[in-house]
C-alpha positions in Angstrom: 38.3 8.4 3.8 38.1 5.2 1.5 34.7 5.4 -1.0 34.5 9.2 -1.1 36.5 9.9 -4.4 36.0 13.7 -4.1 38.3 13.9 -1.1 42.3 12.9 -1.4 44.3 10.7 1.4 44.8 14.0 3.9 40.8 14.4 3.7 40.6 17.4 1.3 38.4 17.9 -0.9 39.7 17.9 -4.8 38.2 17.5 -8.0 38.3 13.4 -9.3 40.7 13.2 -12.3 39.3 11.3 -15.0 41.3 11.5 -17.2 42.2 7.6 -17.6 38.3 6.7 -17.5 36.8 5.2 -20.9 34.6 7.4 -22.9 30.9 6.1 -22.6 27.4 6.5 -23.3 25.9 7.8 -20.1 22.3 8.7 -18.9 20.7 9.9 -15.6 16.7 10.2 -14.6 16.3 12.2 -11.5 12.9 13.4 -10.2 11.0 15.6 -7.5 7.9 17.2 -6.8 6.6 20.6 -5.7 3.5 19.8 -3.4 0.8 22.6 -3.0 -3.0 23.2 -2.0 -5.3 22.2 -4.9 -6.4 25.7 -5.6 -2.6 26.8 -6.5 -2.6 23.6 -8.6 -6.1 25.1 -10.5 -4.2 28.2 -11.4 -1.1 26.3 -12.9 -3.7 23.9 -15.3 -5.8 26.8 -16.3 -3.1 28.8 -16.7 -4.4 32.0 -14.6 -1.3 33.2 -12.9 0.4 36.3 -12.9 3.4 35.1 -14.1 2.6 33.1 -16.8 3.4 29.4 -18.1 4.6 28.4 -15.3 5.8 24.3 -16.2 6.8 26.3 -19.6 9.1 28.5 -17.6 10.2 25.9 -15.3 11.0 23.7 -18.2 13.9 25.9 -19.3 14.9 26.7 -16.3 15.6 23.1 -15.5 17.3 22.6 -19.1 19.3 25.8 -18.6 20.2 24.7 -15.2 21.8 21.2 -16.4 24.3 23.2 -18.7 25.2 25.1 -15.7 25.6 22.3 -13.3 29.6 22.5 -12.9 29.0 26.7 -12.2 26.8 25.6 -9.1 28.5 22.5 -7.7 32.3 23.0 -7.0 33.6 19.3 -7.4 31.6 18.8 -11.1 33.6 18.3 -14.4 31.8 20.8 -17.2 30.0 18.1 -19.3 29.4 18.1 -23.2 25.2 17.3 -22.8 24.0 15.6 -25.6 20.1 15.5 -24.0 18.7 17.4 -21.4 14.3 16.9 -21.3 12.7 17.9 -18.3 9.0 16.9 -17.9 6.6 18.8 -15.7 3.5 16.9 -14.4 0.4 18.7 -12.7 -0.7 15.7 -10.2 -4.1 16.1 -8.7 -3.4 13.5 -6.3 -0.1 14.9 -5.1 -1.5 17.7 -5.2 0.9 19.2 -7.3 3.8 19.0 -9.9 5.9 15.9 -10.4 9.0 16.6 -12.0 11.5 14.3 -14.2 14.7 15.3 -16.0 16.9 13.0 -18.0 20.2 13.9 -19.3 22.5 12.2 -21.7 26.3 12.8 -22.7 28.8 10.5 -24.2 32.0 11.2 -21.9 34.5 10.4 -18.9 31.7 10.8 -15.7 28.0 10.6 -15.3 25.3 13.2 -15.4 23.4 12.5 -12.0 24.4 16.1 -10.8 23.0 17.5 -14.3 19.2 15.4 -14.0 19.2 16.8 -10.0 20.2 19.9 -10.6 17.4 20.3 -13.3 14.9 19.0 -11.2 16.0 21.5 -8.2 16.1 24.6 -10.7 12.6 23.6 -12.3 11.1 22.7 -8.8 12.7 26.3 -7.1 11.1 27.9 -10.6 7.6 26.7 -10.2 7.8 28.0 -6.5 9.1 31.2 -7.6 6.1 31.9 -10.4 3.7 30.5 -7.6 4.4 32.2 -4.5 2.5 35.0 -4.9 -0.4 32.5 -4.4 1.0 30.4 -2.0 3.7 30.2 0.2 3.9 27.2 1.8 4.7 25.0 -0.9 6.8 22.5 -0.9 9.8 20.8 -2.7 10.8 17.3 -2.2 11.5 13.7 -3.1 14.6 15.0 -5.3 16.6 11.8 -6.2 18.1 10.2 -8.9 16.1 7.2 -10.4 18.4 5.4 -12.6 21.5 5.7 -14.2 23.3 4.0 -17.1 26.9 3.8 -18.3 30.2 4.1 -16.6 32.5 1.4 -14.6 29.9 1.3 -12.1 27.2 0.4 -14.6 23.6 0.9 -14.3 21.7 1.9 -11.0 17.8 1.5 -10.3 16.4 3.6 -7.3 13.9 1.0 -5.5 10.0 2.1 -6.0 11.1 4.1 -9.2 
């Protein structure tokens, strides 16, 4: 299975050995959104939700999730994260919440999965806090926007 590092030569899943890799500064940025009805977004922007500060709680959920990625994704290495930032921005044009996470470490493997996990958990938390108002919300467009560091170098998603 050439090209897929999480499989051995017999096609069995395994954790990649990163022991011989160089320690470098690494950063990853991921984004996504929660689309909702304009009326639901108004509850967020006016602070009238029954569960409290939607954006603040979702930000904390994203940060906590980034720190626990190796517990959630079976073949991820536990990493000493040096920085996690999760931003949630109301966007009336969507309508909904745009979510961005930036994760940094200095290590032997990248932090793309941590950034994606942070965005995912933040989006799920937004849904959880607003589901009493609207069950038809849609979580989407979760992707790595950019990454830096490591042997493969820099990456920037087209349009990001």
